[in-house]
N, C-alpha and C positions, 0 to 999 in steps of 0.2 A: 725236536722242540726248539723254541727260541725264547729269549728272556721275556717273561710275562710282566704285567704291570708291577712296578715297584721293585723289579729285580734287574740285575745287570750282569752281563758277561764282562770279563776283564782281559781275556786273551783270545786272539783270533788268528787263524791261519789264512793268509792272503795268497791265493794262488798255490803253488806247490812248495815254494822255498822260503816264504817270508812269514814272520810272526809279528803281530802287533800286541804289545803287552802294555795295557793301560796302567797297571800298578807300578811298573817301573818307568812308564812313559817312554818306551823304547820301541823302535822297529829293528828286527833282527833278520839276518839271512844266514841259514844254516847254523844258528846259534850265536852268531857274531853280531854285536850291536852296530847299527848304521847311524852315523851322526846326522841328526836333523835338528835344525834350530826350532825355536818355539813356534813361529808363524807357520812354516811348512808342516810341522807336526800337528798343530791345531787344525790346519786345513785338511790334512790326511784323515784325521779322526772324524771330521765333519763329513767327508766324502764316504768313508766307510760306514758311518752311521746312516747315511742316506743312500747306501749301495743300490745301484741300478737306477737311481733317480737323477734327473737333471738338477744340478745345484748352480744357481745363478750367481753372478758377481755381487749383486745386492745382498743375497743371502750370506755370502762369504763375508762381506764387509760388516753386516750386522752381527754375525757370530763372533768374529775375531776382534773388531774394533768398536762395535756399538752403533746405534742408530744415528747419533748426532755427531759422527766423526767429521772433522773439518779438514782432514788430510787428503792428499792425493794418494790413493791406495792402489792404483792400477799397477804401478811398478812393483809394489810389494807382492801383489797377487801373482803377477807374471813370474817373478823370481821364485816364489814358493812353489808354483806349479813345475817350474824347471828343475828345482831341487828334488821334488818328489819323483819326477821322471828319472832323474839321475840315480836316485836310490834304488828304483825298480829296474833300472837299465831298460827303460821303456822308450819306444820311439813314437813321436806324435803322429807319424804317417801310418804306422802299423801298430796301434796301441794294444797292449795286453791287459793293462791295469787302468790307465787313465785316458778317457776319451774326451776330446774337445768338441763341443757343439758350437760351431762358429757363430760368433755374435751373441751367444746366449749364456754359455757356462761350461760346466764340466760334469762328467759322470764316471763313477768308479765301476768298472765292468768285470774285474777278476772275480773268480769264485771265492767265497768267504766261508770258512769252517770254524765253528766254535768247538774247541777241543774238549775231550772228555776230562772231567775233573773240575770244570767250571760250574757255575750255578745252573747252566743249561746243558742239555745233552747235545751230542754232535748233530750238526745240521748244515747242509750245503745250500748256498743261495746261488741260483743260476744267474749268469750275466744278464742285466737289463730287465730282470723280472723281480720286482720287490716281493719279499716274502709276506704272505698273508697269515694272520692269526685266525683262530677258529671263529672269532667274532667278526672277521672281515676287515680289521683295521691293520694298517701297515706297521710292522714291527720296527722298532728303532733301537740301536745300541744306546744305552744310557749316556747322557752327556759326560764326557771324561772329566777327570779331576783337573786336567791341565788347561782349562780355559784361560787362566792367567798364569803368572809365574808360580813356580812350585817350591814347596818346602823341601830342602835337601834331607836325605836320610832314607831309611828303609820304607817309611810310609809315603805314599804318593800324595796324600792330602792330610789336612787336619781332620782327624777322625776321633770318635769316642775312645778308641783304643789308645790313641796318642795322648788324649787328655788324661786317661787313667794312668798311663805310664808316667806322666809328669807328676801326678800325685804320689805314686809309689816311690819315685826316685827323689822326692823333694827333701826328705829329712837329711839323708847323707849329702845330697848335692849342695844344699845351702851352706852347710858347714865348710865344704870345700871352696865354695864360691867366695866366702868372706876372706879367704887367704889370697884371693886373686882380684881384689878390688882395684879399681882404676885410681889414678891420680889426676890432678888438674892438668898435668902436662901431657897426658895420653890423649890420642885422638881415636875416634871410633868411626867406622864406616857403616852407613845405613844401607842395607840391602833392599831390594824391591820386595813387595808383598807377593807371596805365592797365593794366587787367588783360584781356589778350586770350586767356587760357588756357581760358576757359570754366569755370573752377573758382572758385566764389564764396568759397572759404576764404581767398583772397588779398585780397578786398575789405576795406578798412579795416585788416586785420591787419598787412599789410606796412608800411603807413604808420605804425602804432603802433610796429612794430619799428624802422623807420628813425628815428622820433622819439627813441626810447630811445637808439639808437646815436649819433645826432648830438648829443643833449643830454648825452652824457657829456662833451662838450667845453665847457670854460669859455670858450673863445675864440669859438665860434659862438653867436650870439644869435638863436635861433629865435623868430620872431614868435608870440606866444601865441595859443591858440585863441580867447580872448576878444577880442583885437584883430583877429583875422581875421574873427570874427563881426560885430564893430562895423563893419569896413570893408565887408563884404558888404552890410550894411544901408544904408550910405551909397550903395552902388551899386544900391539898390532891389532887392537879391536876398535870398533866404532864407539864414539862417545855415547851412542844410543843403545849400546849393548845392555840387555837386562842384567841387573845385579842379582843373579841367583846366589845361593850360598857359596858355591864353588868360586864364582867370579868375585864376589865380595871378599872371600877369604884371600884370594890372590892380590886383589887391590889393596887390602889391608896390609899384607906383608910387604908389598913393593913400596907402599907409601910410608912405611915405618909407623903405621898405626898399631894400637894395642889389641883392638877387638873389632868384630863386626856384629851387627844385629840383624838376625834373620827374622822375618815376619811372615805370618800366614793367616789366611782366613778360609774357613770351610763351613759347610752347612750340615746340620744334623736335623733332618726333618725341616721344621719351620724355624729352628734356632740357628744361630751363627756362633762359631767357635773361633776366637782370635788368639793366636799364640805369638809370643815374642821370646827370642833367645839370643843372649849375648855370648859370643864365643871368643876366647883368646886365639887369635889367628896364628900364633907361633907355637903354642903348646897343644891346641885343640881342646883345651879345657872349657867347659861351660861355666861362665861367670855368673849368669843370672838367667832366670827363665820365668815367664808368667803365662798363665793360661786363663782366659775369661770367656764367658758365654753371654750372648745377647739374645733375648727372647724374640726380637724382631729387628728388621733392618734399621729402623729409626734409632735403635739403641746402640748400634755398633760404635759410633764415634765416642759416646760416653764411656763405654766399657774399655775401649782402646786407650782413652786418656787415663783411666784408672790404672790400667796395666802399665802404661808408660811411667806413671808416678812411682809405682812399686819397683819397677826396673831401675829407676834412678837411685832409689834407696839401696838396692842390692849391689849396685855398682860402686857405692861408696860415698854418695852425696849425703851431706849432713841433713838431719831433720830440720834444722834451722833454715838452711838454704831452701829446702823443699817447701817449707811453709811460706817462705817469703816469695818464692818464684814458682807458684803452682796454681794457675787459673784453670778450672775445668775446661777440657778441650772444646766442648760445645760452646763455651763462652769465649774462649780464646780465638775460635774461628767461627763456626756456624753449626747449627744443628741439622742443616740440610746437606745431605750427601751430594745432591745435584749441584747446589751452589758451590760447594767445595770443589767439585769436579771442574767446573768452569773456571773458578779462581786459579786452581792448579795449572790448568792449560794456559791461562792468561799469563801467569808468572813465567812459565816455561817459554812461551812465545816472546814475551818481553825481553827475556835474557838472551834469546838467540836471534830474533828477527827485528826487534825494536818495538817502539811504543804503539805505532799506528795499528800494527797487526794484533796487538794485545787488547786493544779497546773493546771489540765485540765480546770477548770472553769475560772481561771484568764487568761490563754492563749486564751481561746475562746473569752473572753470579748475583748481582744486586737485585735484579728482577725476581730471582728465586728467593732471596733473603734480604729484604730492605734494611735489616739491622746488622749487616755484616761489616763491622767496623774496619777490618783490615782491607777489605775490598774497596771501601770508600777512599781510604788514604792512598792505596795503590792507584786507583783511578785518578785521584787528584794529582798525584805525581806525574802520571802520564799526560794529563791535560797541561800541566805546567811546562813539561818538556816540549809539548807541541805548541807553545805560545798561545794557550787558551786560558788566561788567568782567571777570567770570570767563572768558568766551569770548574777550574782548579779550586778556587776559594769555596765554591758551593760544596764540592765533595769533601774538602779538608774540614770544613765547618761541621759537616754531618759526622765525619769520623771523630771529631773532637767531642761532639755530643755523646757519642757511643763509646768513648775511650775506656770505660770500665768493662766493656765487653771485648777485652783484648788481653793478651799476655803482657808481662812487664816489658819484654822486648818490643812488642808492637806498640805499647803505650809510648815508649821512647820515640818511636817512629812517628806516631801521630802528633805528639807534642812538638817535636822538632819541626815538622812541616807546618803545623798550625801557627807557631810563632814566626816562622820564616815567611810563609805564603799568605797567611790570613791577616795577622796583625803587623808583620814586618819587623818584629822585635828580634833582630838578628843576634843580639847579645844573649837573649834568653835561649834562642835556638842553639847557639854555640855551646852554651852551658849544658843543655840537654845532651848534645852529641858527645861532649867531653865525659859526662857521667856515664853515658851508654858505653863508651870505649872502656871505661874502668870496670863496669859491671860485666861486660862481654868482650874480653880482649881479642877474641878471634873473629869478630864480626866486621866485615868490610864496610857495611852501610854507614855507620857514623863517620868513618874516615872520608868516604865519598862525599857525604853531605856537608861535612865540615870543610872539605876542600873546595866545594862549590861556594860556600859562604866566603871563604878567603878570596876566591876568584872574583866574586862580586865586589868585595871591598878593595880589590886591587892589590892584595897581598899575594902576589903570584908565586913567589918562592915558597911561602907557607902552603899555598894551595898545591903546588907540585909535590911537596913532601907528603901531604895527606893522601893524594891520589897514588903516589908510588907505594905507600904503605897499604892502601886498599888493594892494589894489584898484587902485592906480596901475599896478602891474606886470601885473595880470590883471583887467580890468574886466568879465569876464563869467562869474565863478565864483559859483554860488549860495551856497556855504558862506561865501565872503568877505562877501557881503551879509548873511547871517544873523549872522555874528560881529560885524559892525559894528553891526547893529541891536541885538544883545544888549549890547554894551559901552556904546552910547548909552543903552540902557534902564537898565543898572546905574548910569550916571552921572546918572540921572533927567532925561535929555534926551529926553523922550518924543516930541516932535515930530520930532526927528532920527531916532530909532529907527523911527518910522512912515514917514518918507521913504525910508529904506533898504529897507523892505519894499515900498513902492510902486515903487521903482526896479527891484527884482528882478522883480516881477510884470510891469512894463512891458517887460522884456526877455524875456518869455515863459518865465521860470523858474517852477518851482512845486515846493513841498515843504511838508510839514506845518508846519514851523517858521515859514513865512511866513504861516500862518493862525493859529498858536498865539500868536505875538507880539502881533498885534492884540487878542487876548483879554486879555492881561496889561496892555497899554496902556489898553484900554477900562475895566478895573477901576478904575484910578486916576482916570479921567476920568468915571466914573459913566455910561458909555455902554453901557447894557444892550442896545441894538439891535445893536451890533457884536458883542457877546458872543454873542447869540442867533444871528446870521448865521453867524459862524465855527464855532460849536458844531454847527450843522446841517451845515456842510461836513465836519467831522471825523467825524460819526457814521456808523457802518456801514462804515468803511474799516479792514480788518484791519491791525494793526500801526501804526495811527494813532490810532484813537478812544480807546485807553487813556490817552494823554497828555492828551487833551481832557477826559476824564472825571475824571482826577486833578486837573487844573487847576480844574474846576468844583467838585470836592470842597473844594479849598482856599478858593475863593470863598465857598462856603456855610459853611465853618468860620469864616471871618472875621466872619460875622454871628451866630455862636453856634448855627447850625443843625447841631449835631454829629451828630444821628441821620441827617439827610439826607446830610451829608458822609461818614458811615460807609457808607451805602448806595452812594454814588457811587464811593467807594474800592473797595468790593466789586466793582462793575461794571468798574472799571478793571483790577483784578487778573484778573477772569475773562476780559476781552477780551485782555489780554496773554498769558495762558496759552493761549487759543484760537489766537492767532497764533504760538505756539511760542516766546514770549519769557519764560521763567520768571524769568530774572534781573530783567528789567524789572518783572514782576509783583511780585517780592519787594521791589523798591525802592518801588513804590507802597504796598505793605502796610506797609513800614517807616515811610514818611512818615505814613501813617494812624495807626500806633502812636504816633509822636511827637506827633501832634496830640492824641490821647487823653490822653497824659501831661501835655501843656501845659495842658489844661483840667480836669485833676484826676481823670480816669477811670483811675486807676492799675491796677487789676486787668485791665481791658480792654486797656490799653496793653501790659502784660507779655504777655498772651495773644497779641496780634497780633505782637509782636516775636518770640516763639517761632515763630509760623507763618511769618514772613518768613525766619528762619534755616533752617527746614526746606525751604521752597520754593526758595530760591536762596542757598545758603551762599557768599557771596563778600565781598570787601572792603567794599562798600557796606552790605550788610545787616548785617554784623558791627558796623560803626561805628555805624549807627543803633540796632541792638539794644542795644549797650553803653550808649548815652545813655539809651535808654528804660528799661532795667533800673535804671540809676542813679536816674533820676527817680522810678521806681516803688518805690524802696526795696529793690530786689533787689541789694544791694551785692555779694554773692559772685559772682553771675552776671556783673555788670558788670565786676568786677575780673578774672575769668577771661578774658573776651573781650579786655579791654584788655591783659592780659599776653600773650595769643596774638598780638594785633596787633603788639605790641612785638617779639616774637620773629620774626614773619613779615616785618615791614617795618622793619628796624632802620635803614635808610638813607633811608626815605621822609620827605621834608621836611615835608609837611603832616601826615602821621600823627604824627610826633614833635613837631612844633611847633604843632599846632593841634588835631587830633582827640584825642590822648591827654591833653593838658593840660585840655581841656574836660571829658572824662569824669572825670578824677581830681579836678577842682575840684568837680564835683557830689557825688562821694563824700565829699569833705571837708566840704561844706556839710551833708550828711546827718549827719555826726558833729559838727556845730556848730563846725567849725574854720574860721571865716570868714577869719581872718588867713592861715591856710595856703592856702585856696582862692585868695585874692587874690594871694598870692605865686606860686602855681602858674601862674596865668593871665598872669603877666608875660611869659613866653616867647612868648605869642601876639601880642604887640603889633605886630610887623612884618607880621603876616598878618591883622589884624583885619577887613579888608574882603574877605577871601578868599571866593571863590565855588566853591571846590573841593568836589566831592561827597565823602561824603554829608552831612557835618555842615552844618546850616543856617547860612548866612552870618550873621555878627554874633553867633554864639552866645556868644563870650566876653564881649560887652557885657552880655548878660542875666545871665550868671553873676557877673561882676564887680559888677554892680548889686545882685544878691542878697546877695553877700558884704558890700558896703558897708552895705546895709540892716541886716544882722545886727550890724554893727559900730556901728549908729546914726549913720552918716555920711550923712544924708539928702541934702544938696546934691550931694555927689559921686555918690551913687547916681542922683539925678535926671539928672545930666549924662550918665551912661552910657545910661540909657533914652532920653534925648532924642537921642543919637547914632543909636540904632536907628530912631527916627522920621525923623530927617533922611536916613537911607539906606534908606528903606522899600522901594525896588525890589530890595534885596539879600536880603530875608527873605521867608518865606512870608506870604501874606495873613493867615493866622490869627495868626501871631506879631506881625504889624504891629498888629492890633487889640489884642492882649494887651499890647503895649508901652505903650498908653495907660493901662491898669490899673496896670502896674508904676510908671509915672511918677506916677500919682496917689498910690500908696503912698509913694513917695519924698518927694513934696511934703508928705504928711501927717506923715511922720517928721521933716521939716524944720520943721514948724509953719507952713508956707506954705499956710494954709487955703484961700484963694481959688483959688490955683493947683491945689490938690488937688481942690477941688470941680469946677473946670473940666475937669480931666483925667478925673475919674470920669464927668462928664456926657458927655464925648467917647466914653468906652468904652461906657457904657450906651446912648447913642444908636446906636452901631454894632450893639449887641446888643439892640435894643429889642424884637425878637420872637424872642429866643433860646429854646432849649429851657429850660423853667422849672425843670427838676430838675438842671441842670448845676451841679456843686459850685462851680466858680469864679464862675459867674454869681450863684449864691445868696450867696456870700461877698461879692462886690463890691457887691451891693445893700445888704447889711447894713452894710458899711463906710461906704457913702455916706450911709445913713440916720443912722448914728451921728455922722458928721461934720456933717450938717445940724442935728442936735439939740444939738450941743456947739460953738457958735461960738467 
């Protein structure tokens, strides 16, 4: 006999010496367990289930990873097949157990016996001949409980018996648990869900949902993903190692945490059973345990949220805290498991590979649930980081409309980004992040975002402090390393910036910015080999190479190779458009227009500013275009845009206190009102080291220096241009070289001839092979020659 419909065997003899026990989820030889990891074991069970049949790679992928997998699974399948063969001591050339069908898949060929004592009587299956039932249909071993990660303990899956045992034990258990409650200083480790349903949609997704639910609590201190990864490495395990109960227990002990939470989901007919259990990892005592049932798949998230709330109470959180910080899980995230699945993958990809790779997952989550507030704000942040402010504002505004459909922590996130990215009220955004830090002291996000605001304001030491604190809380986030590298770079601490890049890469993180930063550092060190190496890395990568081309354009511009820079900018724009990022393309075009204006190619600058506005009409392109039009003498166009910015962003801190004064000062200089320009720029003083886009950092220094030159106050003008040189990492490379020329003119105005000659020589050395017809180059050579002939 073989298992009939609705029945399943749980032990099988494979060949003469091996036993497969589905209840213990073990493969044994002569009674001794053989260690097999989850994927090889899942694959073995599939092959045994389909004994004698050809199992294709596509069938393996669908069974183990799901239909919509985005990963490269070939390596994992090859590794799993190799480990199965090692377990059976099987040779691929003379297989006894596992046969490879070249180019197609695999077949399990060893005899299989269902031992006496199982639900079915003994029966042997001949190699290559699938067993037939009396009805003529092919018999299958029931899908094992180990499709996903498993619940540790005597039961292989969440079963009715497990649920009953929980009820029986509950009276005495809860009394014991109350004596072992957590404190706010304790940390807990969240294990992965043991998924025995056979449905891959629950893999990772439910852990993300549980994470959101428990992290609503300001009382529970969940060990960060970064610290979990670091601890796994100390255990000589991969950061991707599944957190089974045993692994979570060891992570908990090594990290100095108090408890770990095991989670499981199983099916009972058409119903789903979800179990949560918190265990003291030092004593082994169960601290809290919850068991809930969902009548259908669509109710799983709701019942999981309820179980998480009860778990929080049993672990010691006050009812007052729970009432304040407990949004139902389907409202704090989404009621769609599929949407949550893609959102989960998007966050994971963002944290390990960067923003561009995360985009398709976040977009798909919103297609599945257009009211998913957290997905909107995450998408908006990604767009903002990718220099696409128009799309960022659109997503952030949508998140703000839906902010009641989020947890308290997520509302902080939405409000902070809304005030910063949509209205520009950086003071309000900072206040939100400060409150967030107080409510959730172990969260790195408010520190990171507060650090970014300080960076934009030019408060670099304050920014550094916040980003360092974020790294202490979360030591394995790629964006934190990138931000630290950037603030070190802005502080002209190039070696420290480079060390942060190396540290991120050593942790197997990778992102375009970790290759772009070395290019910028290498420019200052004259390291052409590194520039060439990293440029090769960036070329040909959609959504990446445009930033590398734009950076190289700036490097060429700093040498006076304006025609070459113009061509590289064109290529950067084309690359961004091809990758679907028109707003980014407009930004590169606007920066190219500004370069043309700075070197005196005014008609070309105005033409390019017009093109940028047409390509991507957003806040950044408007700000850049207004400056370019003003520099090109197109005063009316510049004033119109400035007035529009004033109407659109009346509360925006940087627009009102940095961008608009810079634009208006240029217009005043065009009218030879140097005193008025100097006065207008006074409002920018608190933000002079600002790195906020799109206005080039230190722009008020240049304009104030120009005003002082017109007022014949040479020494004061020289001091302004020297400030630009002293903070050279804050400005474009082209502006940095032009600062030498402006300094030379200021010294000449001051009658400090030797200093003027030295500064002219510095500029002309940088531009020694510049385009010979460039207006500013022609004028600089004439000025230097006149200075040399008139000692």
